[in-house]
N, CA, C and O atoms as a MOPAC input file, in Angstrom:
PM7 MOZYME 1SCF
protein

 N    -36.35700 1    18.73400 1    -9.83900 1
 C    -37.68100 1    19.89500 1   -10.32200 1
 C    -36.83600 1    20.94400 1   -10.94500 1
 O    -35.76800 1    21.43800 1   -10.58500 1
 N    -37.57900 1    21.15000 1   -11.95200 1
 C    -37.07400 1    22.45600 1   -12.97100 1
 C    -38.04100 1    23.59300 1   -12.69900 1
 O    -39.17700 1    23.56700 1   -12.22600 1
 N    -37.18700 1    24.73300 1   -13.18300 1
 C    -38.02000 1    26.10800 1   -13.32300 1
 C    -37.23500 1    26.95600 1   -14.21000 1
 O    -36.05200 1    26.81000 1   -14.51800 1
 N    -38.08300 1    27.89800 1   -14.59300 1
 C    -37.52200 1    28.68000 1   -15.51200 1
 C    -37.45500 1    30.33500 1   -15.01200 1
 O    -38.32700 1    30.75000 1   -14.24900 1
 N    -36.48400 1    31.13900 1   -15.44200 1
 C    -36.37700 1    32.42800 1   -14.88100 1
 C    -35.21400 1    33.12300 1   -15.46600 1
 O    -34.34500 1    32.60400 1   -16.16800 1
 N    -35.31300 1    34.60700 1   -15.02200 1
 C    -34.57000 1    35.57900 1   -15.60800 1
 C    -33.42700 1    35.67700 1   -14.51800 1
 O    -33.69300 1    35.65300 1   -13.31600 1
 N    -31.97800 1    35.80500 1   -15.06800 1
 C    -30.85000 1    36.09200 1   -14.21700 1
 C    -31.01100 1    37.46800 1   -14.19400 1
 O    -31.23300 1    38.19600 1   -15.16100 1
 N    -30.86700 1    37.82300 1   -12.86400 1
 C    -30.97600 1    39.35700 1   -12.43800 1
 C    -29.61100 1    39.91600 1   -11.65900 1
 O    -29.37000 1    41.08600 1   -11.36200 1
 N    -28.79600 1    38.74600 1   -11.41600 1
 C    -27.65000 1    39.34800 1   -10.65900 1
 C    -26.43200 1    38.16400 1   -10.55400 1
 O    -26.66200 1    36.95800 1   -10.46800 1
 N    -25.35900 1    38.66100 1   -10.57600 1
 C    -24.27900 1    37.69400 1   -10.66200 1
 C    -23.53500 1    37.91500 1    -9.49900 1
 O    -23.24900 1    39.06800 1    -9.17400 1
 N    -23.09300 1    36.69000 1    -8.65000 1
 C    -22.05400 1    36.70900 1    -7.52700 1
 C    -21.19700 1    35.87300 1    -7.35700 1
 O    -21.35800 1    34.89600 1    -6.62600 1
 N    -19.88300 1    36.18300 1    -8.16800 1
 C    -19.13700 1    35.06700 1    -8.02600 1
 C    -19.43900 1    33.97300 1    -9.09100 1
 O    -19.50600 1    34.33400 1   -10.26600 1
 N    -19.63800 1    32.57800 1    -8.75000 1
 C    -20.22300 1    31.60100 1    -9.23400 1
 C    -21.28600 1    31.15100 1    -8.90600 1
 O    -21.59400 1    29.96300 1    -8.99200 1
 N    -22.25900 1    32.39900 1    -8.32000 1
 C    -23.80800 1    32.03700 1    -8.00400 1
 C    -24.73700 1    33.09900 1    -8.98400 1
 O    -24.25200 1    34.16600 1    -9.35800 1
 N    -25.80300 1    32.77900 1    -9.26700 1
 C    -26.57900 1    33.88300 1    -9.87100 1
 C    -27.86900 1    33.92900 1    -9.26200 1
 O    -28.36800 1    32.90100 1    -8.80600 1
 N    -28.62800 1    35.36600 1    -9.19700 1
 C    -29.68500 1    35.28500 1    -8.68000 1
 C    -30.83800 1    35.41500 1    -9.74900 1
 O    -30.94300 1    36.31000 1   -10.58800 1
 N    -31.77600 1    34.22500 1    -9.52800 1
 C    -32.74900 1    34.22900 1   -10.53900 1
 C    -34.17900 1    34.69500 1   -10.20900 1
 O    -34.53300 1    34.37600 1    -9.07500 1
 N    -34.95200 1    35.27800 1   -10.83200 1
 C    -36.33300 1    35.40800 1   -10.73700 1
 C    -37.03100 1    34.40700 1   -11.34500 1
 O    -37.02800 1    34.21500 1   -12.56100 1
 N    -37.70600 1    33.68000 1   -10.43800 1
 C    -38.20600 1    32.46700 1   -11.33900 1
 C    -39.88500 1    32.83300 1   -11.56600 1
 O    -40.61000 1    33.47400 1   -10.80500 1
 N    -40.17800 1    32.29700 1   -12.67100 1
 C    -41.51000 1    32.58300 1   -13.20700 1
 C    -42.27000 1    31.35000 1   -12.23100 1
 O    -41.88800 1    30.20300 1   -11.99900 1
 N    -43.45900 1    32.06000 1   -11.78500 1
 C    -44.40600 1    31.22500 1   -11.10100 1
 C    -46.15600 1    31.38400 1   -11.93500 1
 O    -46.97600 1    32.30100 1   -11.98800 1
 N    -46.12000 1    30.15300 1   -12.41000 1
 C    -47.41000 1    29.86300 1   -13.13500 1
 C    -48.74000 1    30.62700 1   -12.50800 1
 O    -48.97200 1    30.63700 1   -11.29900 1
 N    -49.40600 1    31.13300 1   -13.29400 1
 C    -50.91700 1    31.57800 1   -12.81900 1
 C    -51.99200 1    30.49800 1   -12.76400 1
 O    -51.92900 1    29.44600 1   -13.40000 1
 N    -53.05300 1    30.87500 1   -11.88900 1
 C    -53.91100 1    29.96100 1   -11.86200 1
 C    -54.88100 1    29.68000 1   -13.34300 1
 O    -55.55800 1    28.69400 1   -13.63600 1
 N    -54.69000 1    30.70300 1   -13.95800 1
 C    -55.35900 1    30.64800 1   -15.26000 1
 C    -54.52200 1    30.18800 1   -16.31700 1
 O    -55.15800 1    30.05100 1   -17.36200 1
 N    -53.46700 1    29.93800 1   -16.39100 1
 C    -52.53600 1    29.34400 1   -17.00300 1
 C    -51.76200 1    30.39900 1   -17.99600 1
 O    -51.33700 1    30.07000 1   -19.10400 1
 N    -51.65400 1    31.57300 1   -17.49800 1
 C    -51.06700 1    32.48300 1   -18.34600 1
 C    -51.90700 1    33.34000 1   -19.12700 1
 O    -51.44900 1    34.42200 1   -19.49500 1
 N    -53.10400 1    32.99800 1   -19.43700 1
 C    -53.96600 1    34.02700 1   -20.10800 1
 C    -54.60600 1    34.95200 1   -19.18200 1
 O    -55.81700 1    35.17100 1   -19.14100 1
 N    -53.62200 1    35.53700 1   -18.36400 1
 C    -54.44700 1    36.63300 1   -17.56700 1
 C    -55.66700 1    37.55800 1   -17.97900 1
 O    -56.59800 1    37.85600 1   -17.23100 1
 N    -55.48800 1    38.00700 1   -19.44200 1
 C    -56.41200 1    38.88900 1   -20.02400 1
 C    -57.72800 1    38.40400 1   -20.08400 1
 O    -58.68900 1    39.16100 1   -19.94400 1
 N    -57.85700 1    37.07200 1   -20.30300 1
 C    -59.17400 1    36.51100 1   -20.71600 1
 C    -59.60800 1    35.81300 1   -19.10100 1
 O    -60.55600 1    35.03000 1   -19.03100 1
 N    -58.98000 1    36.11200 1   -18.13000 1
 C    -59.23900 1    35.64600 1   -16.78500 1
 C    -59.99500 1    36.76900 1   -15.66600 1
 O    -59.46800 1    37.86900 1   -15.50200 1
 N    -60.90700 1    36.50200 1   -15.13100 1
 C    -61.71300 1    37.45100 1   -14.09400 1
 C    -61.16000 1    37.23200 1   -12.69700 1
 O    -61.67300 1    37.89800 1   -11.79800 1
 N    -60.24800 1    36.44400 1   -12.41600 1
 C    -59.71800 1    35.97200 1   -11.16100 1
 C    -59.02500 1    37.28600 1   -10.50600 1
 O    -59.03200 1    37.33200 1    -9.27600 1
 N    -58.52500 1    38.18600 1   -11.10200 1
 C    -57.62300 1    39.21300 1   -10.59800 1
 C    -56.51600 1    38.74600 1    -9.73200 1
 O    -56.07500 1    39.47400 1    -8.84300 1
 N    -56.01500 1    37.46900 1    -9.97600 1
 C    -54.86500 1    37.40800 1    -9.06200 1
 C    -53.39000 1    38.21200 1    -9.42700 1
 O    -53.01400 1    38.77600 1   -10.45500 1
 N    -52.88500 1    38.04600 1    -8.40100 1
 C    -51.56600 1    38.99000 1    -8.38400 1
 C    -50.13600 1    37.80100 1    -8.58400 1
 O    -49.73900 1    36.80900 1    -7.97300 1
 N    -49.67500 1    38.62200 1    -9.86400 1
 C    -48.63600 1    37.34600 1    -9.84900 1
 C    -47.07600 1    37.86700 1    -9.21600 1
 O    -46.48700 1    38.93000 1    -9.41000 1
 N    -46.70700 1    36.75900 1    -8.45200 1
 C    -45.37700 1    37.07600 1    -7.61400 1
 C    -44.69600 1    36.36100 1    -8.18100 1
 O    -45.20600 1    35.41200 1    -8.77600 1
 N    -43.30600 1    36.56300 1    -8.19700 1
 C    -42.31200 1    35.70000 1    -8.55300 1
 C    -41.08100 1    35.47800 1    -7.23800 1
 O    -40.74600 1    36.41100 1    -6.50900 1
 N    -40.67800 1    34.47400 1    -7.15500 1
 C    -39.49200 1    34.19300 1    -5.95500 1
 C    -38.13400 1    34.58500 1    -6.83800 1
 O    -37.94400 1    34.61300 1    -8.05400 1
 N    -37.37600 1    34.84100 1    -5.83700 1
 C    -35.77300 1    34.91900 1    -6.08800 1
 C    -35.24500 1    33.53900 1    -5.44700 1
 O    -35.63300 1    32.91800 1    -4.45800 1
 N    -34.29600 1    33.30700 1    -6.30700 1
 C    -33.44200 1    31.76500 1    -6.06100 1
 C    -32.04600 1    32.34000 1    -6.42400 1
 O    -31.77800 1    33.15500 1    -7.30700 1
 N    -31.15500 1    31.67900 1    -5.46800 1
 C    -29.66000 1    31.89000 1    -5.62300 1
 C    -29.60600 1    30.64100 1    -6.08000 1
 O    -30.23700 1    29.73100 1    -5.54200 1
 N    -28.65000 1    30.43400 1    -7.38600 1
 C    -28.24300 1    29.00400 1    -7.90200 1
 C    -26.94500 1    28.97100 1    -8.44800 1
 O    -26.49700 1    29.89700 1    -9.12400 1
 N    -26.34000 1    27.97300 1    -8.19300 1
 C    -24.97800 1    27.88400 1    -9.00900 1
 C    -25.05600 1    27.92700 1   -10.36100 1
 O    -25.92300 1    27.42500 1   -11.07600 1
 N    -23.76000 1    28.78000 1   -10.78100 1
 C    -23.77500 1    29.08400 1   -12.23600 1
 C    -22.44700 1    28.39100 1   -13.18400 1
 O    -21.43500 1    28.92300 1   -13.64200 1
 N    -22.83700 1    27.30200 1   -13.23000 1
 C    -21.82900 1    26.58400 1   -14.08800 1
 C    -21.47500 1    26.71900 1   -15.60600 1
 O    -20.41300 1    26.48700 1   -16.18300 1
 N    -22.70900 1    27.17300 1   -16.09400 1
 C    -22.58500 1    27.47500 1   -17.46500 1
 C    -22.36600 1    28.87400 1   -17.76900 1
 O    -22.37200 1    29.24100 1   -18.94400 1
 N    -22.17400 1    29.67900 1   -16.83100 1
 C    -21.64900 1    31.04400 1   -17.00900 1
 C    -22.75100 1    31.98500 1   -17.68400 1
 O    -22.35500 1    32.66900 1   -18.62700 1
 N    -24.02400 1    32.08700 1   -17.32300 1
 C    -24.87900 1    32.86700 1   -17.43100 1
 C    -24.92100 1    34.21300 1   -17.34500 1
 O    -24.32700 1    34.62200 1   -16.34700 1
 N    -25.50200 1    35.23000 1   -18.16100 1
 C    -25.03400 1    36.54200 1   -17.72000 1
 C    -26.52800 1    37.23600 1   -17.19900 1
 O    -27.58600 1    36.63500 1   -17.38000 1
 N    -26.47500 1    38.34600 1   -16.64500 1
 C    -27.76100 1    39.30900 1   -16.33900 1
 C    -28.49300 1    39.34100 1   -17.56800 1
 O    -28.03300 1    39.66600 1   -18.66300 1
 N    -29.84100 1    38.92900 1   -17.27400 1
 C    -30.84800 1    39.18600 1   -18.53300 1
 C    -31.02500 1    37.61500 1   -19.15100 1
 O    -32.14300 1    37.34700 1   -19.59300 1
 N    -30.08600 1    36.66900 1   -19.20000 1
 C    -30.41700 1    35.48500 1   -19.59200 1
 C    -31.57200 1    34.66900 1   -18.91800 1
 O    -31.81900 1    34.72200 1   -17.71300 1
 N    -32.28900 1    33.86700 1   -19.88500 1
 C    -33.53000 1    33.20600 1   -19.43600 1
 C    -32.73600 1    31.86600 1   -19.38100 1
 O    -31.86200 1    31.46800 1   -20.15100 1
 N    -33.29400 1    31.23500 1   -18.20800 1
 C    -32.37000 1    30.22000 1   -17.83800 1
 C    -33.23500 1    29.05900 1   -17.25500 1
 O    -34.26900 1    29.36100 1   -16.66000 1
 N    -32.86400 1    27.70400 1   -17.39300 1
 C    -33.49900 1    26.91400 1   -16.83800 1
 C    -32.80500 1    26.20800 1   -15.42600 1
 O    -31.66600 1    25.76700 1   -15.57200 1
 N    -33.36900 1    26.09700 1   -14.22000 1
 C    -32.59600 1    26.01200 1   -13.08000 1
 C    -33.40200 1    24.59400 1   -12.56200 1
 O    -34.60900 1    24.37900 1   -12.67800 1
 N    -32.25100 1    23.58200 1   -11.88300 1
 C    -32.64900 1    22.28600 1   -11.30100 1
 C    -32.53900 1    22.29600 1    -9.84900 1
 O    -31.45900 1    22.50200 1    -9.29600 1
 N    -33.52700 1    22.09800 1    -9.26600 1
 C    -33.32800 1    22.07900 1    -7.70400 1
 C    -33.45000 1    20.42300 1    -7.29400 1
 O    -33.93100 1    19.56800 1    -8.03800 1
 N    -33.01800 1    20.23600 1    -6.23100 1
 C    -32.71300 1    18.72300 1    -5.76000 1
 C    -34.23100 1    18.45800 1    -5.23800 1
 O    -34.69900 1    19.20000 1    -4.37500 1
 N    -35.02700 1    17.33000 1    -5.80600 1
 C    -36.54600 1    17.22200 1    -5.36500 1
 C    -36.33700 1    16.73000 1    -4.17200 1
 O    -37.17400 1    17.18600 1    -3.39400 1
 N    -35.30400 1    15.71400 1    -3.46300 1
 C    -35.54300 1    15.66500 1    -2.34000 1
 C    -35.48200 1    16.86800 1    -1.38800 1
 O    -36.33100 1    16.92200 1    -0.49800 1
 N    -34.78600 1    17.60000 1    -1.46500 1
 C    -34.83600 1    18.78200 1    -0.80400 1
 C    -36.20400 1    19.77600 1    -0.57800 1
 O    -36.61100 1    20.34700 1     0.43400 1
 N    -36.70300 1    19.73200 1    -1.89000 1
 C    -37.93600 1    20.38300 1    -2.08800 1
 C    -38.88200 1    19.63800 1    -1.09200 1
 O    -39.40300 1    20.18500 1    -0.11900 1
 N    -39.04500 1    18.32600 1    -1.44400 1
 C    -40.20900 1    17.54100 1    -0.72300 1
 C    -39.80100 1    17.70100 1     0.97200 1
 O    -40.58300 1    17.91900 1     1.89700 1
 N    -38.59000 1    17.55000 1     1.02100 1
 C    -38.10500 1    17.56400 1     2.68200 1
 C    -38.78200 1    18.94700 1     3.33300 1
 O    -39.44300 1    18.94700 1     4.37100 1
 N    -38.50400 1    20.06700 1     2.56200 1
 C    -38.97400 1    21.12600 1     3.04500 1
 C    -40.41800 1    21.41200 1     3.14800 1
 O    -40.83200 1    22.18500 1     4.01200 1
 N    -41.42500 1    20.66700 1     2.07800 1
 C    -42.73300 1    20.81700 1     2.15900 1
 C    -43.33700 1    20.02100 1     3.19200 1
 O    -44.42800 1    20.28500 1     3.69800 1
 N    -42.45700 1    18.83200 1     3.56400 1
 C    -43.02200 1    18.08100 1     4.67400 1
 C    -42.68200 1    18.96000 1     5.81700 1
 O    -43.60500 1    18.98300 1     6.63100 1
 N    -41.59600 1    19.74200 1     6.17400 1
 C    -41.28600 1    20.34700 1     7.41000 1
 C    -42.64000 1    21.11500 1     7.35300 1
 O    -43.30300 1    20.99600 1     8.38300 1
 N    -43.12500 1    21.78300 1     6.49100 1
 C    -43.95100 1    23.07000 1     6.42600 1
 C    -45.48900 1    22.67500 1     6.48200 1
 O    -46.22300 1    23.20700 1     7.31500 1
 N    -45.87800 1    21.90300 1     5.74200 1
 C    -47.01100 1    21.52000 1     5.35500 1
 C    -47.58500 1    20.35100 1     6.49700 1
 O    -48.57100 1    20.52800 1     7.21300 1
 N    -46.67100 1    19.04900 1     6.48100 1
 C    -47.40100 1    18.01200 1     7.07600 1
 C    -46.80100 1    17.94000 1     8.91400 1
 O    -47.43600 1    17.58600 1     9.90800 1
 N    -45.64200 1    18.33400 1     8.81800 1
 C    -45.32500 1    18.06100 1    10.53000 1
 C    -45.93800 1    18.76700 1    11.36000 1
 O    -46.25000 1    18.17200 1    12.39100 1
 N    -46.33500 1    20.23200 1    11.25800 1
 C    -47.14800 1    20.91500 1    11.85500 1
 C    -48.86600 1    20.12600 1    12.30600 1
 O    -49.50300 1    20.31300 1    13.34200 1
 N    -49.20900 1    19.31100 1    11.20600 1
 C    -50.72000 1    18.88000 1    11.13100 1
 C    -50.33900 1    17.77000 1    12.36100 1
 O    -51.06600 1    17.72000 1    13.35300 1
 N    -49.17900 1    16.90100 1    12.23600 1
 C    -48.65700 1    15.78200 1    12.97500 1
 C    -48.64300 1    16.22800 1    14.44000 1
 O    -49.11400 1    15.51500 1    15.32500 1
 N    -48.09400 1    17.42000 1    14.67300 1
 C    -48.13100 1    17.57500 1    16.09500 1
 C    -49.39400 1    18.44600 1    16.42900 1
 O    -49.55100 1    18.74300 1    17.61300 1
 N    -50.15900 1    18.81400 1    15.66000 1
 C    -51.52400 1    19.37200 1    15.97800 1
 C    -52.26600 1    17.95000 1    16.41900 1
 O    -52.85600 1    17.83900 1    17.49400 1
 N    -52.19800 1    17.29300 1    15.82100 1
 C    -52.97700 1    15.93300 1    16.28500 1
 C    -52.71900 1    15.05900 1    17.51100 1
 O    -53.57100 1    14.55900 1    18.24600 1
 N    -50.81000 1    14.92200 1    17.64000 1
 C    -50.32900 1    14.71600 1    18.73200 1
 C    -50.73700 1    15.29700 1    19.92300 1
 O    -51.30000 1    14.67200 1    20.82200 1
 N    -50.42900 1    16.63900 1    19.95500 1
 C    -50.94500 1    17.46200 1    21.08900 1
 C    -52.61300 1    17.11600 1    21.58000 1
 O    -52.91900 1    16.93800 1    22.75900 1
 N    -53.39100 1    17.07400 1    20.67200 1
 C    -54.77600 1    16.82800 1    20.81500 1
 C    -54.94600 1    15.52500 1    21.38800 1
 O    -55.59700 1    15.42600 1    22.42800 1
 N    -54.38500 1    14.39300 1    20.77900 1
 C    -54.47500 1    13.01100 1    21.68600 1
 C    -53.74400 1    12.90100 1    22.97100 1
 O    -54.18100 1    12.17700 1    23.86500 1
 N    -52.46500 1    13.70100 1    23.12900 1
 C    -51.92600 1    13.50900 1    24.24400 1
 C    -52.70100 1    14.08100 1    25.36100 1
 O    -52.84500 1    13.51000 1    26.44200 1
 N    -53.23300 1    15.32300 1    25.03300 1
 C    -53.99100 1    16.06600 1    26.12600 1
 C    -55.66400 1    15.33500 1    26.45800 1
 O    -56.27500 1    15.45700 1    27.52000 1
 N    -56.00500 1    14.79300 1    25.57200 1
 C    -57.17000 1    13.80700 1    25.72900 1
 C    -56.87200 1    12.54800 1    26.79100 1
 O    -57.57100 1    12.25100 1    27.75900 1
 N    -55.57100 1    11.85100 1    26.31800 1
 C    -55.15400 1    10.50400 1    27.22200 1
 C    -54.97000 1    11.18900 1    28.54800 1
 O    -55.34600 1    10.52700 1    29.51600 1
 N    -54.53700 1    12.21800 1    28.75700 1
 C    -54.45200 1    12.98500 1    30.24100 1
 C    -55.54700 1    13.31000 1    31.00700 1
 O    -55.49500 1    13.81800 1    32.12700 1
 N    -56.78000 1    12.94300 1    30.24800 1
 C    -57.92300 1    13.29800 1    30.77200 1
 C    -58.53800 1    14.74800 1    30.53600 1
 O    -59.53200 1    15.02900 1    31.20500 1
 N    -58.12900 1    15.52200 1    29.80600 1
 C    -58.62100 1    16.75000 1    29.43000 1
 C    -59.99800 1    16.76700 1    28.55700 1
 O    -60.24400 1    15.97600 1    27.64600 1
 N    -60.76500 1    17.71200 1    28.96200 1
 C    -62.14100 1    17.66700 1    27.77400 1
 C    -61.72800 1    17.87700 1    26.49400 1
 O    -60.53800 1    18.11000 1    26.28000 1
 N    -62.47500 1    17.83400 1    25.66200 1
 C    -62.50800 1    18.17700 1    24.11100 1
 C    -61.85400 1    19.67600 1    23.86900 1
 O    -60.90100 1    19.83700 1    23.10600 1
 N    -62.33800 1    20.51700 1    24.44500 1
 C    -61.79500 1    21.73800 1    24.53200 1
 C    -60.79800 1    22.12200 1    24.79000 1
 O    -60.25600 1    23.04200 1    24.17800 1
 N    -60.30000 1    21.50900 1    25.76800 1
 C    -58.68000 1    21.57100 1    26.29000 1
 C    -58.05000 1    20.84500 1    25.41200 1
 O    -57.06100 1    21.38800 1    24.92100 1
 N    -58.33700 1    19.63300 1    25.00100 1
 C    -57.58200 1    18.98200 1    23.92600 1
 C    -57.23400 1    19.71600 1    22.72200 1
 O    -56.15200 1    19.65100 1    22.13700 1
 N    -58.31700 1    20.47500 1    22.37400 1
 C    -58.11200 1    21.33100 1    21.14800 1
 C    -57.00900 1    22.46500 1    21.46200 1
 O    -56.00200 1    22.49900 1    20.75600 1
 N    -57.12700 1    23.10400 1    22.18100 1
 C    -56.30600 1    24.13400 1    22.33800 1
 C    -54.79900 1    23.53300 1    22.59300 1
 O    -53.82900 1    23.97200 1    21.97500 1
 N    -54.70200 1    22.47300 1    23.57500 1
 C    -53.29300 1    21.53000 1    23.46000 1
 C    -52.78800 1    21.42500 1    22.29700 1
 O    -51.62600 1    21.74800 1    22.04900 1
 N    -53.67100 1    20.92200 1    21.37700 1
 C    -53.28700 1    20.63200 1    19.99200 1
 C    -52.89900 1    21.84200 1    19.11600 1
 O    -52.07000 1    21.83800 1    18.20500 1
 N    -53.63900 1    22.86900 1    19.54900 1
 C    -53.36000 1    24.09800 1    18.56600 1
 C    -51.95400 1    24.89900 1    18.96400 1
 O    -51.21500 1    25.45200 1    18.14900 1
 N    -51.72100 1    24.82100 1    20.65700 1
 C    -50.72000 1    25.42400 1    21.11800 1
 C    -49.44400 1    24.40200 1    20.43100 1
 O    -48.45700 1    24.93700 1    19.92700 1
 N    -49.54900 1    23.33000 1    20.46500 1
 C    -48.32700 1    22.48900 1    19.73500 1
 C    -48.17200 1    22.53400 1    18.24800 1
 O    -47.13900 1    22.22300 1    17.65700 1
 N    -49.30400 1    22.95400 1    17.68000 1
 C    -49.17200 1    23.43200 1    16.20500 1
 C    -48.41500 1    24.60400 1    16.20300 1
 O    -47.46300 1    24.60500 1    15.42300 1
 N    -48.63900 1    25.82200 1    17.03100 1
 C    -47.95600 1    26.99900 1    16.72600 1
 C    -46.45200 1    26.80300 1    17.49900 1
 O    -45.49900 1    27.55100 1    17.27800 1
 N    -46.42600 1    25.93100 1    18.21900 1
 C    -45.08800 1    25.88700 1    18.74000 1
 C    -44.38000 1    25.18400 1    17.54200 1
 O    -43.38000 1    25.80400 1    17.18000 1
 N    -44.66900 1    23.92400 1    16.75400 1
 C    -44.23900 1    23.61600 1    15.65700 1
 C    -43.55900 1    24.42400 1    14.95900 1
 O    -42.36100 1    24.26300 1    14.72600 1
 N    -44.39700 1    25.58500 1    14.46000 1
 C    -44.15500 1    26.75300 1    13.49500 1
 C    -42.73500 1    27.49200 1    14.13000 1
 O    -41.71300 1    27.55900 1    13.44800 1
 N    -42.80400 1    27.98300 1    15.38900 1
 C    -41.80600 1    28.69500 1    16.08000 1
 C    -40.44000 1    27.83900 1    16.05200 1
 O    -39.40900 1    28.45900 1    15.79300 1
 N    -40.36600 1    26.46300 1    16.29900 1
 C    -39.57000 1    25.79200 1    16.20300 1
 C    -38.93600 1    25.71000 1    14.78400 1
 O    -37.72800 1    25.53900 1    14.61400 1
 N    -39.94300 1    25.85900 1    13.66500 1
 C    -39.11000 1    25.54200 1    12.26100 1
 C    -38.62000 1    27.12600 1    12.01000 1
 O    -37.72400 1    27.28900 1    11.18200 1
 N    -39.12600 1    28.20300 1    12.63500 1
 C    -38.36400 1    29.38100 1    12.32300 1
 C    -37.13100 1    29.19100 1    12.75400 1
 O    -36.23000 1    29.21700 1    11.91500 1
 N    -36.83800 1    28.97400 1    14.04500 1
 C    -35.71300 1    28.76500 1    14.56700 1
 C    -34.74800 1    27.88300 1    13.96100 1
 O    -33.53800 1    28.09700 1    14.04500 1
 N    -35.26000 1    26.86700 1    13.33300 1
 C    -34.53900 1    25.77200 1    12.48500 1
 C    -34.00300 1    26.49700 1    11.16400 1
 O    -32.89800 1    26.24500 1    10.68300 1
 N    -34.77200 1    27.29100 1    10.70500 1
 C    -34.64900 1    27.76600 1     9.39100 1
 C    -33.51700 1    29.10100 1     9.70000 1
 O    -32.59800 1    29.36400 1     8.92500 1
 N    -33.72600 1    29.67800 1    10.67200 1
 C    -32.87000 1    30.68800 1    10.84000 1
 C    -31.15800 1    30.21200 1    11.35600 1
 O    -30.16700 1    30.91300 1    11.15300 1
 N    -31.15800 1    29.07500 1    11.94000 1
 C    -29.95600 1    28.60200 1    12.33700 1
 C    -29.29500 1    27.75600 1    11.16200 1
 O    -28.06900 1    27.64500 1    11.13000 1
 N    -30.04300 1    27.20200 1    10.26500 1
 C    -29.79800 1    26.39400 1     9.30900 1
 C    -28.85100 1    27.25300 1     8.22400 1
 O    -29.25800 1    28.29900 1     7.72100 1
 N    -27.74300 1    26.77000 1     7.97400 1
 C    -26.80700 1    27.47400 1     6.98800 1
 C    -27.05000 1    27.00800 1     5.51200 1
 O    -26.93000 1    27.79700 1     4.57500 1
 N    -27.35700 1    25.85000 1     5.36300 1
 C    -27.69200 1    25.21000 1     4.09600 1
 C    -28.87700 1    25.51300 1     3.40300 1
 O    -30.02000 1    25.28900 1     3.80200 1
 N    -28.55100 1    26.02100 1     2.37200 1
 C    -30.05600 1    26.25700 1     1.55900 1
 C    -30.21200 1    25.35300 1     0.58200 1
 O    -29.29500 1    24.56600 1     0.34800 1
 N    -31.32600 1    25.32200 1    -0.10000 1
 C    -31.68900 1    24.27100 1    -1.08400 1
 C    -30.69300 1    24.60600 1    -2.25100 1
 O    -30.57700 1    25.73200 1    -2.73500 1
 N    -29.95200 1    23.44400 1    -2.66600 1
 C    -29.13800 1    23.48600 1    -3.75300 1
 C    -29.78900 1    23.44200 1    -5.00000 1
 O    -30.45400 1    22.47900 1    -5.38100 1
 N    -29.55000 1    24.76600 1    -5.81700 1
 C    -30.07200 1    24.60000 1    -7.13200 1
 C    -28.83700 1    25.08900 1    -8.15000 1
 O    -27.85200 1    25.71000 1    -7.75300 1
 N    -29.06600 1    24.70700 1    -9.48700 1
 C    -28.05100 1    25.12700 1   -10.43000 1
 C    -28.73400 1    25.37100 1   -11.72200 1
 O    -29.86800 1    25.01300 1   -12.03900 1
 N    -27.74200 1    26.13100 1   -12.51900 1
 C    -28.57300 1    26.55900 1   -14.05700 1
 C    -27.86400 1    25.21800 1   -14.74900 1
 O    -26.71300 1    24.78800 1   -14.67400 1
 N    -29.05600 1    24.73900 1   -15.46000 1
 C    -28.69800 1    23.81900 1   -16.34700 1
 C    -28.72100 1    23.75800 1   -17.73400 1
 O    -28.27000 1    22.83100 1   -18.40700 1
 N    -29.37300 1    24.98900 1   -18.23600 1
 C    -29.55200 1    25.29400 1   -19.45700 1
 C    -29.78000 1    26.83900 1   -19.51400 1
 O    -30.18300 1    27.58200 1   -18.61900 1
 N    -29.43400 1    27.11700 1   -20.74100 1
 C    -29.49400 1    28.76800 1   -21.04000 1
 C    -30.32700 1    28.60600 1   -22.40700 1
 O    -30.07600 1    27.94300 1   -23.41300 1
 N    -31.36100 1    29.40900 1   -22.10100 1
 C    -32.38800 1    29.43000 1   -23.06800 1
 C    -32.08500 1    30.67900 1   -24.15200 1
 O    -32.85700 1    30.88500 1   -25.08800 1

């Protein structure tokens, strides 16, 4: 995956980059009545090209890492929601009880992901591939 952004800080061989996020109106915010707020993400990336503060760069992120993270955040909780519901239903609980058990397992999944994220030392690998 590729993204563009501006280098804001250099820390040794790493650069802190503010990544541009596309707006829903495609960048023509003056003509849009959506009143959306533009938020940007900061990413720490390897700096093999020696980019300097203020440079506009293209960064590359491993697609596998991004897809795995998306799976953990978006798909895994839904799987556990359904699993909790069906296990509770199999154990003989009424529909409301099954829904509550599914929801509890859904929340539990997010708590486990939060703990996993805190414990995980490895971040998603990104590196600068081009200075524009």
